[in-house]
Backbone bond lengths (Angstrom), bond angles and torsions (degrees), N, CA, C in turn:
res aa  C-N    CA-C-N  psi(-1)  N-CA   C-N-CA  omega(-1)  CA-C   N-CA-C  phi
1 M - - - 1.439 - - 1.524 110.48 -
2 R 1.317 116.99 -40.04 1.464 120.59 -178.69 1.532 111.19 -57.78
3 A 1.334 116.62 -42.98 1.464 119.97 -178.56 1.528 111.13 -63.02
4 F 1.327 116.93 -41.28 1.467 120.10 178.38 1.527 110.43 -66.79
5 R 1.326 116.69 -40.43 1.465 120.69 179.04 1.524 110.53 -62.31
6 K 1.320 116.11 -45.30 1.463 119.67 -179.60 1.524 111.56 -67.67
7 Q 1.336 116.76 -34.34 1.458 120.25 179.73 1.527 111.27 -61.03
8 V 1.322 116.86 -37.31 1.469 119.58 179.67 1.523 112.06 -89.52
9 G 1.334 116.77 0.71 1.459 120.71 174.70 1.517 114.70 76.05
10 M 1.325 116.90 30.22 1.464 120.57 179.93 1.521 110.48 -100.73
11 T 1.314 115.37 146.46 1.457 120.60 169.88 1.525 107.91 -85.65
12 Q 1.311 116.19 167.78 1.465 119.48 175.33 1.524 110.18 -60.93
13 E 1.304 116.78 -37.37 1.461 121.05 179.72 1.525 111.05 -63.66
14 Q 1.330 116.34 -42.99 1.464 120.41 179.57 1.522 111.05 -66.30
15 L 1.326 116.81 -42.39 1.460 120.23 178.67 1.522 110.39 -63.02
16 A 1.317 116.28 -45.96 1.462 120.14 -179.81 1.531 110.87 -58.94
17 A 1.317 116.60 -45.92 1.465 120.39 -179.77 1.522 111.15 -63.88
18 S 1.317 116.79 -43.03 1.461 121.08 -178.54 1.526 111.88 -66.48
19 A 1.328 116.37 -34.40 1.465 120.88 -178.65 1.528 112.42 -90.69
20 G 1.324 117.09 -6.07 1.457 120.26 -179.07 1.519 112.88 72.78
21 L 1.333 115.88 33.73 1.460 121.69 -178.79 1.522 109.64 -120.40
22 H 1.315 116.14 164.89 1.460 120.41 177.13 1.524 108.94 -81.63
23 V 1.312 116.50 141.31 1.463 121.27 -177.53 1.529 111.64 -60.36
24 T 1.314 117.77 -33.59 1.465 120.48 178.05 1.522 110.70 -63.05
25 Y 1.320 116.90 -39.12 1.460 121.91 178.37 1.529 110.06 -63.21
26 V 1.322 117.42 -46.25 1.467 121.80 178.60 1.529 109.82 -60.49
27 N 1.311 116.74 -45.28 1.464 121.40 179.46 1.524 111.21 -60.40
28 E 1.308 117.25 -44.60 1.461 120.78 -178.68 1.527 112.13 -68.72
29 I 1.322 117.66 -33.20 1.469 120.46 174.86 1.523 109.33 -63.50
30 E 1.316 116.36 -47.93 1.465 120.41 -178.37 1.526 112.04 -62.67
31 R 1.309 117.52 -32.72 1.462 120.94 -179.87 1.525 112.63 -87.34
32 G 1.333 116.69 -0.49 1.457 120.37 178.91 1.515 113.86 75.99
33 K 1.316 116.82 19.50 1.463 121.57 -178.96 1.523 112.75 -91.56
34 R 1.330 116.62 -16.91 1.468 121.48 -179.28 1.514 109.27 -131.25
35 N 1.311 115.26 145.56 1.457 120.56 169.70 1.520 107.18 -84.88
36 V 1.306 115.62 141.03 1.460 119.75 -178.74 1.530 109.10 -94.36
37 A 1.314 115.58 132.56 1.461 121.28 177.64 1.528 109.32 -70.44
38 I 1.320 116.56 147.23 1.466 121.40 -175.43 1.528 111.84 -59.15
39 D 1.320 118.11 -37.72 1.468 119.10 179.15 1.527 110.98 -67.92
40 N 1.320 117.04 -30.79 1.464 119.87 177.89 1.519 112.01 -75.05
41 I 1.323 117.83 -26.07 1.466 120.14 173.83 1.521 109.12 -60.29
42 G 1.313 116.40 -43.24 1.460 120.65 177.66 1.515 112.49 -62.59
43 R 1.308 116.94 -41.33 1.468 121.15 179.88 1.525 111.03 -65.86
44 I 1.326 115.88 -42.58 1.467 120.47 179.52 1.523 110.07 -67.41
45 A 1.323 116.94 -43.79 1.466 120.80 179.47 1.527 110.76 -60.06
46 E 1.315 116.50 -42.81 1.464 120.10 178.90 1.530 110.63 -63.25
47 A 1.319 116.69 -42.40 1.468 120.63 179.61 1.527 111.37 -64.03
48 L 1.340 116.32 -33.80 1.466 121.03 -179.71 1.530 112.47 -89.75
49 N 1.335 116.15 -6.83 1.461 122.18 -178.48 1.532 111.75 60.10
50 V 1.336 115.25 45.65 1.466 121.76 176.02 1.521 108.46 -130.92
51 A 1.314 116.10 162.06 1.459 120.77 176.24 1.525 109.21 -70.98
52 P 1.325 118.11 138.43 1.462 120.26 178.99 1.529 113.07 -53.76
53 A 1.321 116.97 -34.92 1.471 120.38 -179.58 1.525 111.78 -59.69
54 L 1.323 117.45 -31.38 1.463 120.07 179.08 1.521 111.68 -65.03
55 L 1.320 116.65 -33.11 1.463 119.84 179.23 1.522 111.51 -73.10
56 L 1.322 116.40 -21.99 1.459 120.68 -179.45 1.520 112.72 -89.93
57 S 1.316 116.79 -11.65 1.463 120.27 -179.54 1.522 109.57 -94.74
58 S 1.301 115.01 170.68 1.465 119.51 177.30 1.521 111.22 -93.12
59 A 1.327 116.34 8.13 1.464 120.67 -178.77 1.522 110.50 -68.53
60 E 1.297 115.04 143.75 1.460 121.81 174.93 1.526 107.76 -99.09
61 P 1.320 117.74 148.65 1.466 119.31 177.99 1.519 110.89 -68.62
62 D 1.317 115.64 153.67 1.461 120.41 174.46 1.518 107.99 -72.69
63 L 1.304 116.18 119.19 1.468 119.72 -178.76 1.464 110.63 -95.30
């Protein structure tokens, strides 16, 4: 998720606001400290303008 967020030039704060999530939650997901709920995967994917499946794969975005 971090790579996709950085590719679109968003901060964690911007992603959290766009997805309607708390910035601490986004930070903990990126650090592997929290499991992300399936409905939040959709919200994050929409905020990043990527398919939800991309967030579930180990693929890195084309930089």
